[in-house]
C-alpha positions, 0 to 999 in steps of 0.5 A, spaced: 050 637 766 056 635 762 062 637 766 068 639 761 075 637 763 082 639 759 088 635 761 094 638 759 102 635 758 107 637 754 106 633 747 098 632 749 100 624 747 101 620 753 100 623 761 094 627 758 091 622 754 091 617 760 087 622 764 082 624 759 081 616 758 080 615 765 075 621 766 071 618 759 071 611 762 067 615 768 061 615 763 061 607 763 055 603 765 056 595 764 061 597 758 056 602 755 055 610 755 048 612 757 049 619 760 055 623 759 057 626 765 063 628 763 067 630 757 075 630 757 080 633 751 088 632 752 092 637 749 099 639 749 102 645 751 108 644 746 104 642 741 098 647 741 098 654 739 097 659 745 090 661 742 088 654 742 090 653 749 086 659 751 080 657 747 080 650 750 081 653 757 075 658 756 071 652 754 073 647 760 069 647 766 076 644 769 083 644 767 088 639 769 095 640 768 097 633 769 105 635 769 103 638 776 103 631 779 107 627 773 113 632 771 116 627 766 113 622 762 117 616 763 111 611 761 111 612 754 104 610 753 097 612 756 095 605 758 101 604 762 099 601 768 103 605 773 100 611 769 093 609 770 094 608 777 097 615 778 091 618 774 086 615 778 089 618 784 090 625 781 082 624 780 081 622 787 085 628 789 082 632 785 075 630 787 077 630 794 079 637 794 073 640 790 068 636 796 072 640 801 072 647 798 064 646 796 063 643 803 066 650 806 062 654 802 056 651 805 058 652 813 058 660 811 
């Protein structure tokens, strides 16, 4: 099953795009996408209507508000190397947290 991610920042052009690119890259094996495990959409809270935000949040399995980790865009480009390293760290943190939550459920 494909897991759907909504990546949010202010304008949907840098931080959320970088996160979505990273997630898309997880689908690649040997430079190709043979099995689509993840979908990701980048969106800006300032540039999107409340109705659109609500609809996309309902679509998503996971909402990643990148502003929680990176409050300001100081990078200017979604492909900035420091930003790409930061979104990788965010991804690892999100997955560590979800794994811990799942392990806790197994103990009950």
